[in-house]
Wavefront OBJ file of the C-alpha trace (Angstrom):
o trace
v 0.000 0.000 0.000
v 1.362 3.434 -0.983
v 2.369 5.813 1.767
v 0.200 8.935 1.924
v 2.313 12.097 2.174
v 0.710 15.469 2.904
v 2.548 18.759 2.239
v 0.950 21.770 3.913
v 2.101 25.016 2.310
v 2.742 25.096 -1.438
v 5.031 28.084 -1.784
v 8.595 27.867 -3.111
v 9.805 25.293 -0.561
v 6.621 23.218 -0.440
v 6.177 23.167 -4.206
v 9.831 22.272 -4.756
v 9.576 19.419 -2.245
v 6.483 18.101 -4.005
v 8.183 18.184 -7.399
v 11.222 16.400 -5.998
v 9.523 13.569 -4.093
v 6.427 12.979 -6.226
v 6.463 9.513 -7.771
v 4.982 6.061 -7.959
v 6.155 5.063 -4.461
v 3.858 7.514 -2.654
v 0.514 9.242 -3.020
v 1.143 12.960 -2.622
v -1.451 15.338 -1.214
v -1.186 19.117 -0.842
v -2.949 22.105 0.657
v -2.271 25.824 0.971
v -4.212 28.594 2.699
v -4.271 30.535 -0.593
v -7.105 29.556 -2.914
v -5.133 30.824 -5.914
v -2.166 28.648 -4.964
v -4.399 25.605 -4.585
v -5.877 26.241 -8.041
v -2.418 26.512 -9.606
v -1.272 23.350 -7.832
v -4.275 21.452 -9.117
v -3.950 22.796 -12.660
v -0.239 21.939 -12.870
v -0.696 18.558 -11.126
v 1.889 19.532 -8.554
v 0.486 16.806 -6.290
v -1.690 13.788 -6.861
v -4.546 15.507 -5.046
v -5.193 18.975 -3.645
v -7.342 18.557 -0.518
v -9.914 20.986 0.836
v -8.370 21.597 4.244
v -5.864 20.669 6.937
v -8.404 18.163 8.314
v -7.274 15.746 5.586
v -4.220 15.138 7.787
v -6.234 12.469 9.606
v -5.720 10.093 6.673
v -1.987 10.727 6.162
v 1.132 8.723 6.987
v 3.565 11.624 6.725
v 2.832 15.343 7.117
v 5.322 18.065 6.149
v 4.697 21.663 7.165
v 6.314 23.928 4.546
v 5.245 27.204 6.141
v 6.867 29.888 8.370
v 7.740 28.724 11.886
v 5.018 30.677 13.688
v 2.436 29.286 11.282
v 3.844 25.789 11.857
v 3.333 26.245 15.588
v -0.342 27.037 14.979
v -0.775 24.085 12.632
v 0.947 21.681 15.031
v -1.453 22.654 17.794
v -4.302 22.119 15.318
v -2.952 18.696 14.286
v -2.782 17.706 17.951
v -6.588 18.023 18.120
v -7.220 15.819 15.059
v -7.639 12.020 15.083
v -4.340 11.335 13.304
v -3.001 7.865 12.589
v -1.024 6.461 15.506
v 1.904 5.881 13.155
v 1.890 9.357 11.584
v 5.238 11.122 11.188
v 5.296 14.935 11.099
v 8.101 17.265 10.015
v 8.608 20.905 9.023
v 10.932 23.053 6.923
v 11.312 26.053 9.243
v 14.448 28.205 9.482
v 14.614 28.056 13.297
v 14.271 24.933 15.373
v 14.406 25.508 19.154
v 10.871 26.890 19.515
v 9.250 24.235 17.379
v 11.221 21.368 18.961
v 10.167 22.556 22.424
v 6.542 22.238 21.346
v 7.223 18.908 19.641
v 8.095 17.293 22.978
v 4.503 17.920 24.085
v 2.805 16.613 20.947
v 0.936 13.275 20.797
v 2.705 12.179 17.598
v 6.235 11.657 16.263
v 7.885 14.867 15.079
v 11.284 15.405 13.449
v 12.400 18.927 12.617
v 13.790 19.810 9.214
v 15.413 22.792 7.534
v 16.401 22.623 3.855
v 19.046 25.309 3.365
v 18.006 26.354 -0.098
v 16.245 29.310 -1.624
v 15.653 31.259 -4.787
v 15.239 34.781 -6.121
v 11.641 33.817 -6.824
v 8.797 32.802 -4.525
v 5.392 31.154 -4.667
v 4.059 27.946 -6.146
v 5.088 28.905 -9.696
v 8.720 29.098 -8.577
v 8.748 25.419 -7.577
v 11.930 23.700 -8.742
v 12.586 19.947 -8.356
v 16.346 20.657 -8.244
v 16.185 23.402 -5.610
v 17.621 21.194 -2.847
v 20.200 19.349 -4.924
v 23.585 19.420 -3.115
v 22.121 21.778 -0.496
v 22.331 20.923 3.199
v 19.114 19.619 4.721
v 19.307 19.884 8.507
v 17.403 17.292 10.539
v 16.759 18.021 14.230
v 15.667 15.061 16.296
v 15.688 16.332 19.881
v 12.869 13.904 20.685
v 15.238 11.006 19.823
v 12.812 9.409 17.426
v 13.797 6.119 15.839
v 12.194 7.277 12.585
v 14.777 9.782 11.373
v 15.990 7.432 8.641
v 12.386 6.991 7.524
v 12.088 10.747 6.943
v 15.454 10.952 5.191
v 14.493 8.058 2.913
v 11.334 9.930 1.885
v 13.321 13.102 1.183
v 16.255 11.423 -0.546
v 14.912 12.225 -4.069
v 15.675 15.891 -3.295
v 19.361 14.901 -3.598
v 20.133 17.076 -0.588
v 22.965 16.417 1.860
v 21.438 15.490 5.220
v 23.018 16.697 8.469
v 21.799 15.958 11.997
v 21.993 18.736 14.601
v 20.315 19.553 17.888
v 17.882 22.453 17.740
v 20.198 24.612 19.887
v 23.243 23.944 17.701
v 21.221 24.566 14.555
v 19.894 27.916 15.729
v 23.310 29.140 16.854
v 24.992 28.111 13.588
v 22.394 29.626 11.262
v 22.139 32.614 13.595
v 25.796 33.461 12.939
v 25.963 32.391 9.287
v 22.553 33.541 8.057
v 20.371 35.470 10.484
v 22.924 38.023 11.729
v 24.191 38.762 8.173
v 20.596 39.557 7.138
v 20.304 42.021 10.024
v 23.646 43.649 9.181
v 22.778 43.879 5.471
v 19.401 45.454 6.248
v 21.063 47.930 8.602
v 23.563 48.949 5.918
v 20.746 49.532 3.442
v 18.910 51.746 5.927
v 22.074 53.798 6.465
v 22.536 54.123 2.700
v 18.975 55.411 2.344
v 19.831 58.331 4.629
v 22.886 58.946 2.446
v 20.729 58.856 -0.707
v 18.523 61.608 0.689
v 21.592 63.788 1.235
v 23.427 62.790 -1.949
v 20.996 61.622 -4.698
v 23.867 60.273 -6.805
v 24.865 57.850 -4.051
v 22.286 55.277 -5.174
v 24.019 55.028 -8.549
v 27.400 54.445 -6.923
v 25.853 51.745 -4.726
v 24.930 49.634 -7.765
v 28.215 47.662 -7.663
v 29.839 46.004 -4.653
v 27.502 47.600 -2.119
v 24.509 46.140 -3.912
v 26.159 42.711 -3.844
v 27.003 42.620 -0.139
v 23.507 43.821 0.795
v 21.671 41.570 -1.648
v 20.191 39.396 1.078
v 18.365 42.423 2.476
v 15.875 41.911 -0.375
v 14.512 38.796 1.335
v 10.887 38.567 2.468
v 10.395 40.946 5.466
v 7.615 38.805 6.966
v 9.782 35.700 6.828
v 12.652 37.433 8.578
v 10.402 38.886 11.240
v 9.204 35.327 11.872
v 12.781 34.027 12.036
v 13.908 36.615 14.569
v 10.828 36.181 16.753
v 11.375 32.409 16.922
v 15.132 32.686 17.540
v 14.893 35.634 19.891
v 17.274 34.615 22.667
v 20.044 33.541 20.302
v 19.711 36.642 18.107
v 19.871 39.025 21.082
v 23.103 37.349 22.186
v 24.604 37.474 18.687
v 23.652 41.126 18.240
v 25.310 41.922 21.564
v 28.457 40.034 20.473
v 28.456 42.010 17.216
v 28.114 45.302 19.083
v 31.044 44.354 21.356
v 33.197 43.605 18.300
v 32.260 46.922 16.672
v 32.843 48.874 19.886
v 36.282 47.265 20.172
v 37.171 48.274 16.615
v 35.778 51.745 17.239
v 38.038 52.156 20.279
v 41.095 51.021 18.293
v 40.238 53.704 15.748
v 39.854 56.356 18.462
v 43.240 55.301 19.852
v 44.728 55.303 16.334
v 45.979 51.764 16.933
v 46.957 51.009 13.361
v 48.413 47.549 14.061
v 45.250 46.379 15.858
v 43.050 47.667 13.039
v 45.202 45.928 10.453
v 45.085 42.695 12.455
v 41.272 42.920 12.484
v 41.249 42.910 8.679
v 44.019 40.298 8.420
v 42.059 37.842 10.546
v 38.865 38.528 8.604
v 40.646 37.967 5.276
v 42.265 34.722 6.421
v 38.954 33.329 7.656
v 37.039 34.414 4.572
v 39.679 33.028 2.177
v 39.330 29.599 3.799
v 35.590 29.385 3.164
v 34.466 26.820 0.536
v 33.794 28.350 -2.851
v 30.281 28.142 -4.311
v 28.959 25.572 -1.862
v 25.392 25.641 -0.611
v 25.394 26.941 2.937
v 23.242 28.824 5.418
v 22.755 31.546 2.813
v 22.075 30.126 -0.668
v 24.955 30.807 -3.043
v 24.450 33.336 -5.825
v 25.650 32.242 -9.246
v 26.198 35.605 -10.909
v 28.075 36.500 -14.067
v 28.940 40.094 -14.981
v 29.304 41.101 -18.631
v 30.654 44.394 -20.007
v 28.147 45.592 -22.607
v 29.567 48.050 -25.188
v 27.377 50.806 -26.612
v 26.458 48.785 -29.685
v 22.907 48.086 -30.856
v 21.816 44.531 -30.089
v 24.653 43.738 -27.649
v 22.371 42.612 -24.813
v 20.232 40.567 -27.204
v 23.346 38.842 -28.538
v 24.345 37.730 -25.033
v 20.916 36.469 -24.053
v 20.420 34.763 -27.415
v 23.592 32.677 -27.149
v 22.475 31.487 -23.691
v 18.973 30.699 -24.957
v 20.335 28.616 -27.829
v 22.286 26.566 -25.279
v 19.097 26.071 -23.195
v 20.635 27.862 -20.213
v 18.028 29.377 -17.922
v 18.627 32.870 -16.488
v 16.770 33.387 -13.216
v 17.561 37.100 -12.941
v 18.894 39.814 -15.256
v 19.745 43.452 -14.629
v 21.955 46.215 -16.019
v 24.254 48.206 -13.747
v 25.206 51.597 -15.173
v 28.372 52.041 -13.110
v 31.005 52.459 -15.834
v 31.344 55.586 -17.979
v 33.339 53.993 -20.820
v 30.718 51.344 -21.637
v 26.938 51.172 -21.855
v 26.665 49.160 -18.671
v 27.395 45.927 -16.870
v 24.939 43.116 -17.492
v 24.372 40.996 -14.375
v 23.133 37.472 -15.094
v 22.052 35.044 -12.366
v 22.078 31.303 -13.062
v 20.547 28.354 -11.212
v 23.827 26.620 -10.420
v 27.605 26.693 -10.790
v 27.633 24.428 -13.862
v 25.296 26.732 -15.804
v 27.326 29.742 -14.675
v 30.613 28.369 -16.012
v 29.022 27.181 -19.253
v 27.419 30.593 -19.756
v 30.723 32.349 -19.139
v 32.462 30.210 -21.775
v 29.733 30.858 -24.367
v 29.712 34.615 -23.788
v 33.484 34.910 -23.895
v 33.423 33.048 -27.230
v 31.349 35.974 -28.539
v 34.213 38.345 -27.588
v 32.477 39.892 -24.569
v 34.472 40.540 -21.413
v 32.857 38.889 -18.397
v 33.844 37.926 -14.877
v 32.665 36.223 -11.687
v 32.987 37.953 -8.327
v 34.513 35.657 -5.698
l 1 2 3 4 5 6 7 8 9 10 11 12 13 14 15 16 17 18 19 20 21 22 23 24 25 26 27 28 29 30 31 32 33 34 35 36 37 38 39 40 41 42 43 44 45 46 47 48 49 50 51 52 53 54 55 56 57 58 59 60 61 62 63 64 65 66 67 68 69 70 71 72 73 74 75 76 77 78 79 80 81 82 83 84 85 86 87 88 89 90 91 92 93 94 95 96 97 98 99 100 101 102 103 104 105 106 107 108 109 110 111 112 113 114 115 116 117 118 119 120 121 122 123 124 125 126 127 128 129 130 131 132 133 134 135 136 137 138 139 140 141 142 143 144 145 146 147 148 149 150 151 152 153 154 155 156 157 158 159 160 161 162 163 164 165 166 167 168 169 170 171 172 173 174 175 176 177 178 179 180 181 182 183 184 185 186 187 188 189 190 191 192 193 194 195 196 197 198 199 200 201 202 203 204 205 206 207 208 209 210 211 212 213 214 215 216 217 218 219 220 221 222 223 224 225 226 227 228 229 230 231 232 233 234 235 236 237 238 239 240 241 242 243 244 245 246 247 248 249 250 251 252 253 254 255 256 257 258 259 260 261 262 263 264 265 266 267 268 269 270 271 272 273 274 275 276 277 278 279 280 281 282 283 284 285 286 287 288 289 290 291 292 293 294 295 296 297 298 299 300 301 302 303 304 305 306 307 308 309 310 311 312 313 314 315 316 317 318 319 320 321 322 323 324 325 326 327 328 329 330 331 332 333 334 335 336 337 338 339 340 341 342 343 344 345 346 347 348 349 350 351 352 353 354 355 356 357 358 359
């Protein structure tokens, strides 16, 4: 008898999971609070059946909550009131784990936390991608010491993710440093730059290069990041305090004109950064961007995009940065993965365009 798997939440993560695990071995069911999303899921046959409500969970063998953490908490409390199968296994895809694992210890069913560390420039059910999790880390938190962790991993194996087991506390501290704090810092830098833009209108044009790159993650969904901080509150307060201590220390070295200490600050940062793996999926999804100098010649942009189209290379984002005076602009192309990026670079260079990848 086929296992019945129920995915609640059919946005980017939920839809991508469905596309990855759907197959003859299971019967896949789906539901989303958005009527429009449900209609799209049914029209595109994202799942075997779109159900009418969360109550359908009573018939399921596995339930995966692909929604924000605070919504997952509400749904878990709802599931606890339903007559679920005694053998049901429930998981989630939330970006923080301590809060949800604390609740899980009180639930009348088996729960294993999950966090696929993957994302996209796009969102919603239409952005679903069966390869979204390929080679990405998929964190599994089993604080309840369930014997069914391998069962969940086996179900998710078609995602081709790399599974890592962590406690909820370790998970939240790691992603807090490597993902959550950088989002706060990036957003803070953007807010400071906005004040600068009001004083110097031309500043926004100058910010189109490196500044735009290092603050790119500030474009993430504000509601999602509010949810993340509220469910990782204690850890984030501690990390923000640690960051402030580090900045105050550097500030004092600058006041004291301690040149050697300031240089050592940058030396240590460079050494650590240079040792990081290149283009590996991590806490923040890698960006596969290629930059192309576009001369002021009619049809130059079309020539670049056409050569990529003929090679069936998909571009997930395209923009022009007007930051150079001697050329028309810099064309920024974002690819799905490293392989497409390198192939695209080779094709474009063959057309005599200068292009480069920022490390």
